[in-house]
C-alpha positions as CSV (number, residue, x, y, z in Angstrom):
1,M,30.2,-8.0,0.6
2,R,29.6,-6.0,3.7
3,K,28.1,-8.0,6.5
4,A,24.5,-7.2,7.5
5,P,24.0,-5.2,10.6
6,R,22.4,-7.3,13.8
7,V,18.5,-6.7,13.6
8,P,16.9,-6.4,16.9
9,R,15.0,-9.2,18.5
10,T,11.6,-7.2,18.5
11,F,12.0,-7.1,14.6
12,S,12.8,-10.6,14.2
13,V,9.8,-11.4,16.1
14,V,7.6,-9.6,13.7
15,T,9.0,-11.5,10.6
16,S,9.1,-15.1,12.1
17,S,5.6,-14.5,13.5
18,L,4.2,-13.1,9.9
19,Y,6.3,-15.1,7.7
20,G,8.1,-17.8,9.7
21,R,5.9,-21.0,8.7
22,K,6.7,-22.3,5.0
23,E,4.0,-24.7,4.7
24,I,1.4,-22.0,5.5
25,K,3.3,-19.5,3.2
26,R,3.3,-21.9,0.5
27,K,-0.4,-22.6,0.7
28,V,-1.5,-19.0,1.2
29,F,0.7,-18.2,-1.9
30,W,-0.9,-20.5,-4.2
31,L,-4.1,-19.6,-2.9
32,G,-3.5,-16.0,-3.8
33,I,-2.2,-17.1,-7.3
34,L,-5.6,-19.1,-7.7
35,I,-7.6,-16.0,-6.8
36,S,-5.8,-14.0,-9.3
37,V,-6.4,-16.6,-12.2
38,I,-9.8,-16.6,-11.1
39,F,-10.3,-12.8,-11.4
40,L,-8.4,-12.6,-14.7
41,V,-10.9,-15.3,-16.1
42,L,-13.9,-13.3,-14.9
43,V,-12.3,-10.1,-16.5
44,F,-11.5,-11.8,-19.9
45,Y,-14.6,-13.8,-20.0
46,K,-16.8,-13.0,-22.9
47,I,-14.4,-10.0,-24.3
48,N,-14.3,-8.9,-27.7
49,F,-10.5,-9.2,-28.5
50,K,-11.0,-7.1,-31.6
51,E,-12.2,-4.2,-29.9
52,F,-9.9,-4.6,-26.6
53,F,-6.7,-4.1,-29.2
54,F,-8.3,-1.3,-31.2
55,A,-8.6,0.4,-27.8
56,L,-5.0,-0.1,-27.1
57,K,-3.9,1.2,-30.7
58,K,-5.8,4.4,-29.9
59,V,-3.9,5.3,-27.0
60,N,-2.3,8.9,-26.9
61,F,0.9,8.3,-25.5
62,F,1.7,12.2,-24.7
63,Y,-1.1,11.7,-21.9
64,V,0.5,8.2,-20.8
65,F,3.9,10.3,-20.7
66,L,2.5,12.8,-18.7
67,A,0.9,10.5,-16.2
68,L,3.9,8.7,-15.6
69,L,5.6,11.8,-14.8
70,I,2.9,12.8,-12.4
71,S,2.9,9.5,-10.9
72,L,6.7,9.7,-10.3
73,S,5.9,12.8,-8.2
74,T,4.2,10.4,-5.5
75,L,7.2,8.7,-4.5
76,F,8.7,12.1,-3.3
77,I,5.5,13.0,-1.6
78,R,5.0,9.8,0.3
79,S,8.8,10.4,1.3
80,I,8.2,13.7,2.6
81,R,5.1,12.3,4.7
82,W,7.1,9.2,6.2
83,Y,9.9,12.1,7.2
84,Y,7.4,13.3,9.4
85,L,6.1,10.1,10.6
86,L,9.8,9.2,11.7
87,Y,10.9,13.0,12.9
88,P,9.9,12.4,16.7
89,Q,12.7,9.4,16.2
90,K,15.1,10.9,14.1
91,K,15.6,13.3,11.3
92,V,16.1,11.1,8.1
93,A,17.8,12.0,5.0
94,L,15.1,12.3,2.4
95,L,17.2,10.4,-0.6
96,N,17.1,7.5,2.0
97,L,13.6,7.8,2.4
98,I,12.8,7.9,-1.2
99,S,15.2,4.8,-1.9
100,A,13.5,2.8,0.8
101,T,10.1,3.8,-0.3
102,C,10.7,2.8,-3.6
103,V,12.5,-0.8,-2.6
104,G,9.6,-1.5,-0.4
105,L,6.8,-1.0,-2.9
106,A,8.8,-2.9,-5.6
107,M,9.1,-5.8,-3.5
108,N,5.3,-6.0,-2.6
109,N,5.0,-6.1,-6.5
110,L,7.4,-9.2,-6.4
111,F,6.6,-10.8,-3.2
112,P,3.6,-11.9,-1.6
113,F,2.4,-11.2,2.0
114,R,3.1,-7.6,1.5
115,L,6.6,-8.5,2.3
116,G,7.9,-5.2,1.0
117,D,6.7,-3.6,3.9
118,L,9.1,-5.4,6.1
119,I,12.0,-5.0,3.5
120,Q,11.4,-1.1,3.5
121,A,11.8,-0.8,6.9
122,Y,14.8,-3.3,7.1
123,F,16.3,-1.2,4.2
124,L,16.3,2.2,5.9
125,G,17.1,0.6,9.3
126,R,20.4,-0.3,7.4
127,K,20.9,2.8,6.3
128,E,20.1,5.1,9.4
129,K,21.4,2.6,11.9
130,M,17.9,2.9,13.5
131,S,15.5,0.1,15.0
132,R,14.0,-1.6,12.2
133,S,10.8,-2.6,14.5
134,A,9.9,1.3,14.9
135,I,10.5,2.0,11.7
136,F,7.9,-0.9,10.7
137,S,5.3,0.6,13.1
138,T,5.8,3.8,11.0
139,V,5.1,2.0,7.9
140,V,2.1,0.3,9.3
141,L,1.0,3.8,10.0
142,E,1.4,5.1,6.7
143,R,-1.0,2.1,5.4
144,F,-3.3,3.0,7.9
145,T,-3.2,6.7,6.9
146,D,-3.8,5.7,3.2
147,L,-6.5,3.3,3.9
148,I,-8.5,6.1,5.9
149,F,-8.2,8.4,2.8
150,L,-8.8,6.1,0.5
151,I,-12.3,5.5,2.1
152,S,-12.8,9.1,2.7
153,I,-12.6,9.5,-0.8
154,F,-16.0,7.9,-1.2
155,F,-17.5,10.3,1.7
156,I,-16.0,13.6,0.1
157,V,-17.5,12.5,-3.7
158,S,-21.0,12.0,-2.1
159,F,-21.2,15.6,-0.9
160,F,-20.5,16.8,-4.4
161,F,-21.4,14.2,-7.1
162,A,-24.1,11.5,-7.5
163,L,-22.6,8.1,-7.0
164,P,-23.5,4.6,-8.0
165,K,-26.4,3.3,-5.7
166,Q,-24.1,0.1,-4.9
167,V,-21.7,2.6,-2.7
168,N,-22.9,2.4,1.0
169,I,-21.6,5.6,2.4
170,T,-22.8,5.0,5.8
171,V,-20.7,1.6,6.2
172,L,-17.6,3.4,5.0
173,V,-17.9,6.2,7.5
174,I,-18.4,3.9,10.3
175,F,-15.4,1.7,9.2
176,I,-13.2,5.3,9.2
177,L,-14.7,6.3,12.6
178,G,-13.5,2.8,13.8
179,L,-10.1,2.9,12.6
180,V,-9.7,6.5,14.3
181,T,-11.1,5.4,17.8
182,F,-8.7,2.4,17.7
183,F,-5.9,4.3,17.4
184,I,-7.0,7.0,19.9
185,F,-7.8,4.3,22.5
186,L,-4.3,2.5,21.7
187,I,-2.5,5.5,22.4
188,R,-4.4,7.1,25.4
189,F,-4.6,3.6,27.1
190,Q,-1.4,2.2,26.3
191,E,-0.9,0.2,29.4
192,K,-4.5,-1.3,29.5
193,S,-4.3,-2.1,25.8
194,E,-1.1,-4.2,26.2
195,K,-2.7,-5.9,29.3
196,F,-5.6,-6.4,27.2
197,G,-4.0,-8.1,24.3
198,Q,-1.8,-10.1,26.2
199,K,-4.5,-11.6,28.2
200,I,-6.6,-12.6,25.2
201,I,-3.7,-13.9,23.2
202,S,-2.5,-16.2,26.1
203,F,-5.7,-18.1,26.0
204,F,-4.1,-19.6,22.7
205,S,-0.4,-19.2,23.3
206,R,1.8,-18.1,26.3
207,K,4.6,-18.2,24.2
208,F,3.2,-15.8,21.5
209,A,1.7,-13.8,24.2
210,E,5.1,-12.7,25.5
211,R,6.0,-11.8,22.1
212,F,3.0,-9.7,21.9
213,V,4.3,-7.5,24.7
214,Q,7.7,-7.2,23.0
215,L,5.8,-6.2,19.4
216,F,3.4,-3.9,21.4
217,H,6.3,-1.8,22.9
218,S,8.1,-1.7,19.6
219,F,5.1,-0.4,17.6
220,I,4.0,2.1,20.0
221,S,7.4,3.8,20.0
222,G,6.8,4.3,16.3
223,F,3.5,5.9,17.0
224,K,5.0,8.8,18.8
225,V,4.1,11.3,16.2
226,L,0.4,10.6,17.4
227,R,1.2,12.4,20.2
228,Q,2.3,15.6,18.5
229,G,-0.6,17.4,16.8
230,H,1.5,20.0,14.6
231,L,3.4,16.8,13.0
232,L,-0.1,14.8,12.6
233,L,-1.6,18.1,11.0
234,R,1.3,18.1,8.5
235,V,1.0,14.3,7.7
236,F,-2.6,14.5,7.0
237,F,-2.0,17.8,4.9
238,I,0.7,15.9,2.6
239,S,-1.5,12.7,2.4
240,F,-4.3,14.9,1.0
241,I,-1.8,16.3,-1.5
242,L,-0.6,12.6,-2.3
243,W,-4.1,11.4,-2.9
244,F,-5.1,14.1,-5.1
245,V,-1.9,13.5,-7.2
246,Y,-3.0,9.7,-7.3
247,I,-6.5,10.8,-8.7
248,L,-4.8,13.2,-11.0
249,T,-2.9,10.7,-12.5
250,V,-6.1,8.5,-13.3
251,Y,-7.6,11.6,-14.5
252,V,-4.7,12.4,-17.2
253,M,-5.0,8.6,-18.1
254,F,-8.5,9.1,-19.0
255,F,-7.5,11.8,-21.7
256,A,-5.0,8.9,-23.1
257,F,-7.7,6.4,-23.9
258,G,-10.3,9.2,-25.1
259,I,-12.4,8.8,-21.9
260,N,-14.8,11.6,-21.4
261,L,-15.5,11.2,-17.6
262,P,-15.4,13.8,-14.6
263,F,-12.7,14.3,-12.0
264,S,-15.2,12.2,-9.5
265,A,-15.0,9.4,-11.7
266,A,-11.3,9.0,-11.4
267,M,-11.9,9.3,-7.5
268,F,-14.2,6.6,-7.7
269,F,-12.0,4.5,-9.9
270,L,-8.9,5.0,-7.5
271,A,-11.2,4.1,-4.6
272,I,-12.5,1.0,-5.7
273,V,-9.3,-0.3,-7.0
274,G,-7.5,0.6,-3.9
275,I,-9.9,-1.4,-1.8
276,S,-9.5,-4.3,-4.2
277,V,-5.7,-5.0,-3.2
278,T,-6.9,-6.0,0.1
279,I,-8.2,-9.2,-1.1
280,P,-5.4,-11.9,-1.2
281,S,-4.0,-12.6,-4.6
282,S,-0.7,-12.7,-6.4
283,P,2.2,-10.0,-6.0
284,G,1.0,-7.1,-7.8
285,Y,-2.4,-7.6,-7.1
286,V,-2.6,-9.1,-10.9
287,G,-6.2,-10.2,-11.4
288,T,-8.1,-8.3,-8.5
289,W,-6.8,-4.8,-9.7
290,E,-8.2,-5.5,-13.5
291,F,-11.6,-6.8,-12.0
292,F,-12.3,-3.9,-10.0
293,G,-11.3,-1.3,-12.3
294,V,-13.3,-2.5,-15.0
295,L,-16.1,-2.7,-12.4
296,A,-15.7,0.6,-11.5
297,L,-15.7,2.1,-15.2
298,S,-18.8,-0.1,-15.8
299,F,-21.0,2.3,-13.4
300,Y,-20.1,5.0,-15.9
301,Q,-21.1,3.1,-19.0
302,I,-17.7,2.6,-20.3
303,N,-17.6,-0.9,-22.3
304,K,-15.6,-3.5,-21.1
305,E,-13.1,-3.4,-23.8
306,L,-12.3,-0.1,-23.0
307,A,-12.2,-0.3,-19.6
308,L,-9.9,-3.2,-19.5
309,S,-7.5,-1.7,-21.9
310,F,-7.4,1.4,-19.6
311,T,-7.0,-0.5,-16.7
312,L,-4.3,-2.8,-18.0
313,V,-2.1,0.0,-19.2
314,H,-2.5,2.1,-15.9
315,H,-1.7,-1.2,-13.6
316,L,1.2,-2.2,-15.9
317,L,3.0,1.6,-15.6
318,S,2.4,1.5,-12.0
319,L,4.3,-1.9,-11.7
320,I,7.1,-1.3,-14.0
321,E,7.6,2.4,-12.7
322,I,8.0,1.2,-9.3
323,T,9.4,-2.1,-9.7
324,L,12.6,-0.7,-11.8
325,L,13.3,2.3,-9.2
326,G,13.3,-0.3,-6.4
327,L,15.5,-2.7,-7.9
328,F,17.9,0.2,-9.2
329,F,18.1,1.3,-5.5
330,I,18.8,-2.3,-4.3
331,L,21.7,-2.6,-6.9
332,K,23.1,0.8,-6.3
333,E,23.3,-0.4,-2.4
334,S,25.1,-3.5,-3.8
335,I,22.5,-5.4,-1.4
336,S,21.5,-9.4,-2.5
337,F,18.2,-10.7,-2.1
338,Q,20.0,-13.3,0.4
339,E,21.3,-10.5,2.5
340,I,17.7,-9.1,2.6
341,K,16.3,-12.5,3.7
342,T,19.3,-13.1,6.3
343,G,18.5,-9.7,7.8
344,L,14.8,-10.4,8.1
345,A,15.2,-13.7,9.9
346,R,17.6,-12.0,12.6
């Protein structure tokens, strides 16, 4: 077996800081399992299983297959966006980006603590001989971009369609502006941000304050794209296409279950489900995804049995599709999980 390349010290600092304490990991893992179980109990409470299975039997598999094909295209679109995020560092082969994206998303489905994000950086760094830390910072930037677009969906829908009264647009807009302000401050006042962070952390741990400096420099190196307006515009344009396709996938799935709702309902469903994954739970967001999916559709008077059958199939297809592709690329590269673990620990 080919020996895993040496990983820069800064990347090992990230992995040890986030995933180094086994006792804490174990407790948080089981807490996530418990939370998933609680949400599953809530979503299946008082469910009419006869109606639930009847809804599953009526599924139109033509639209399921069509939604599956549309969903596959999002992996290609995500990889193109990542290409531009990495462009200031290196022109990366698109196939390597697609494989790393699939591996990262698959590992997030199988492992807790979003470990897949780190594995995604490790996998691409191994292929392209790049700094894992710099790559990881672009993965973080990807996630923040998705979060901004996810919350922006609420804001966009509110202009054209009537949203449920439970949605507070003002809070969401403030949150988006806060994220944008944070990144602008981080890039514009890099030295001051570093000193401020180091000073705050040193109150609790001098050792970790020194690590913070390493992490900060490593992360900032991956944020070079934020200084290049033309690349940033491309990233946001591609993100817009990406989220449109995500919404289109949900909308097509509505037809598979005979759910007669407008495109705005698909936007709302995806926004609610997307925010639900921020809640600590088991790998793959089992339980929280189903609960908030049913909740979103209940705002449109969709009965619980139909809403649950739709959400389960939508979630299950997403999990199977990504996980199988990710495992395929891992096997294709002849990488063992032990090699990945060793590479992350170095």
